[in-house]
Each structure stands twice: as structure tokens, then as C-alpha cells.
NUBA-583971 format. One line per 4 residues: number of its first residue (from 1); their letters; for each residue x, y, z of C-alpha. Coordinates in steps of 0.1 Angstrom, whole numbers, plus 5000, padded with zeros to 4 digits. Layout:
BEGIN
NUM> A> X/Y/Z; ... .
//
This chain:
BEGIN
1> MGQL> 6172/7171/9605; 6194/7148/9581; 6194/7153/9543; 6175/7122/9538 .
5> QAEK> 6147/7134/9562; 6148/7168/9546; 6143/7154/9511; 6112/7133/9525 .
9> KLKK> 6098/7163/9538; 6104/7181/9505; 6085/7154/9486; 6056/7156/9510 .
13> LQES> 6054/7193/9508; 6055/7190/9469; 6027/7165/9467; 6010/7189/9491 .
17> LSRK> 6015/7217/9465; 6003/7197/9437; 5968/7193/9451; 5964/7231/9457 .
21> KRGS> 5942/7251/9436; 5961/7276/9412; 5958/7311/9424; 5946/7302/9459 .
25> HRRA> 5958/7316/9491; 5968/7281/9504; 5989/7274/9470; 6009/7305/9475 .
29> KAVK> 6018/7295/9512; 6026/7259/9500; 6049/7273/9475; 6068/7292/9501 .
33> RVAK> 6070/7260/9523; 6085/7242/9493; 6110/7270/9486; 6122/7269/9521 .
37> AHRK> 6126/7230/9520; 6147/7234/9488; 6168/7260/9505; 6172/7235/9535 .
41> VRNQ> 6183/7205/9512; 6206/7228/9491; 6222/7243/9523; 6228/7208/9539 .
45> RADF> 6248/7197/9506; 6267/7228/9505; 6277/7223/9544; 6287/7189/9537 .
49> AHKA> 6309/7199/9506; 6323/7226/9527; 6332/7202/9556; 6345/7174/9534 .
53> SRKL> 6368/7197/9512; 6381/7214/9544; 6390/7182/9559; 6409/7172/9527 .
57> VNRY> 6427/7202/9524; 6439/7202/9560; 6449/7166/9558; 6470/7164/9525 .
61> QVIV> 6494/7184/9508; 6486/7171/9474; 6450/7162/9463; 6443/7141/9433 .
65> LEDL> 6408/7139/9418; 6394/7123/9387; 6381/7150/9362; 6348/7136/9359 .
69> TMAN> 6324/7150/9333; 6289/7149/9350; 6270/7149/9317; 6285/7117/9308 .
73> LVKQ> 6278/7100/9341; 6241/7111/9342; 6232/7099/9306; 6199/7079/9302 .
77> PKPK> 6205/7043/9290; 6197/7040/9253; 6165/7018/9246; 6167/6982/9236 .
81> QDEE> 6145/6969/9208; 6139/6934/9201; 6146/6928/9163; 6120/6903/9156 .
85> TGQY> 6089/6917/9175; 6100/6953/9176; 6091/6954/9212; 6111/6975/9235 .
89> LPNG> 6132/6952/9261; 6141/6962/9295; 6171/6987/9296; 6176/6994/9332 .
93> AAVK> 6163/7029/9328; 6144/7029/9363; 6176/7019/9382; 6197/7043/9363 .
97> AGLN> 6174/7071/9373; 6178/7063/9408; 6216/7063/9403; 6216/7094/9383 .
101> KSIA> 6197/7113/9414; 6226/7100/9437; 6255/7113/9412; 6236/7147/9409 .
105> DAGW> 6229/7148/9447; 6268/7145/9455; 6274/7177/9437; 6309/7167/9424 .
109> SQFV> 6315/7200/9406; 6305/7220/9438; 6328/7198/9458; 6356/7201/9433 .
113> GMCT> 6353/7239/9432; 6354/7242/9470; 6385/7218/9471; 6401/7240/9443 .
117> YKAA> 6399/7274/9459; 6406/7261/9496; 6437/7244/9480; 6449/7274/9465 .
121> WAGR> 6441/7293/9497; 6460/7268/9519; 6491/7266/9493; 6481/7230/9487 .
125> TLVQ> 6482/7212/9450; 6452/7200/9436; 6454/7178/9404; 6426/7163/9382 .
129> VDPK> 6436/7132/9362; 6419/7117/9330; 6393/7090/9347; 6396/7068/9316 .
133> YTSQ> 6398/7033/9328; 6407/7041/9363; 6384/7015/9377; 6393/6989/9351 .
137> ICPN> 6431/6988/9357; 6449/6969/9385; 6468/6990/9406; 6493/6961/9412 .
141> CGNV> 6505/6949/9376; 6485/6974/9353; 6463/6949/9336; 6432/6962/9322 .
145> RKKT> 6402/6941/9329; 6365/6952/9321; 6340/6954/9350; 6304/6961/9353 .
149> LEER> 6292/6987/9378; 6277/6954/9398; 6312/6942/9404; 6324/6960/9436 .
153> WHSC> 6354/6938/9440; 6387/6940/9422; 6404/6906/9416; 6434/6902/9394 .
157> MCGC> 6454/6873/9382; 6484/6887/9398; 6468/6881/9432; 6457/6917/9439 .
161> ELDR> 6424/6916/9458; 6409/6950/9469; 6378/6969/9472; 6372/6983/9437 .
165> DTAS> 6371/7019/9453; 6401/7015/9470; 6420/6999/9436; 6406/7028/9416 .
169> AKVV> 6420/7053/9440; 6453/7037/9440; 6455/7039/9401; 6446/7075/9401 .
173> LGIR> 6474/7083/9427; 6496/7062/9404; 6488/7081/9374; 6496/7114/9393 .
177> RKQL> 6530/7100/9404; 6539/7089/9369; 6530/7122/9355; 6555/7138/9382 .
181> SVGT> 6583/7113/9375; 6579/7120/9337; 6578/7160/9342; 6545/7166/9326 .
185> LLVH> 6534/7201/9331; 6498/7201/9346; 6473/7227/9341; 6453/7231/9372 .
189> KVVS> 6416/7233/9361; 6394/7255/9384; 6358/7244/9384; 6333/7269/9389 .
193> S> 6299/7259/9407 .
//
């Protein structure tokens, strides 16, 4: 059963649980089924993180990741209020809620923690760089251009045309190379999950 199917099953079990009478025998059984479904989803996420981190550590000598702060990524959008009428305007909170779930489901901190200990055990180097402007900088000329999250293609005046994620990855790698050439001492940050 895939992770998406397991999440759908969990949702149905939770709905079933909410209909059970408190203190009943059937509710106790439903609670156990929901706990088991939660365990299944958690184990699937951990399994994916283990396999992906192992693949990276086996394949690369140096692994460069962005030092992302999850609390900043999953912030709720601020409410927008019309100055004239005082009514609240649409602020994209429903869309952001779905994005926040996807970000949380990815388990970035858990993944980084697994990469960190596996890299240390295998004698590889894992470095985290500051994520500031990494998706806004052109990897070819270094020009900074603000982009919204909807823009998935990087296009610059210098002629550089790339997928936004690929461009960002090149910028992150470039930052690490620049730090190496300057001789900056980097502190490896161990992330606990």
C-alpha cells in the first residue's frame, strides 16, 4: 500500500472514530485501528527517508543541503483586510494549508538527520548552506530576480533558461564551492529528529 493510499485509509478510520460513542467498546477498537494506520504512515515516511539518504550517501562524496527552518516554511499567511470596508480579503490560506501539509509530510528534518549520521559513518561530507535567495539568484550571472512560488521556470537576461529547482541547486552548490575557495571553516550542523 502506497503512502497516499495509507493516508486515505487513515482519514476514513478517523472519520469512523469520530462517529463512535465515547467510552464504548467499538470506539476503543477504532482508536486502535487509527493508531495502527498512523504507525503505518509514519513508518512509510521513515522508510523513504532512509532509502533516499542512503542513496545520496552512497553516490556522493560531498552532500550540500540548504539549512531550512521548517517553522518559517509552514507559517500561515497573514489576514488581509480591506481598508475601506473592513472586510477580510482572500489571502490564499486554503492553498497554503495544503502546501504546509506537503512540507510537513516531507519530513525534512528527519531526512537531514539521517543524511548527517549516514554521511559521518561513511566518511562523507555533509554541509548545510544558508538558503537566503537561493531560488532567486541566477546560477549563470548571479543576478537576483524576485520570483513567486508559482514561477517554476528560471529565465534570466543573460540567456540562462532552467527549471527553477535545478537553478536553485546550482546556486547552492556554487555557494559551497565559493566557501571552499575562500577557505571558510564550516561547522557541520547535526540535526536531531
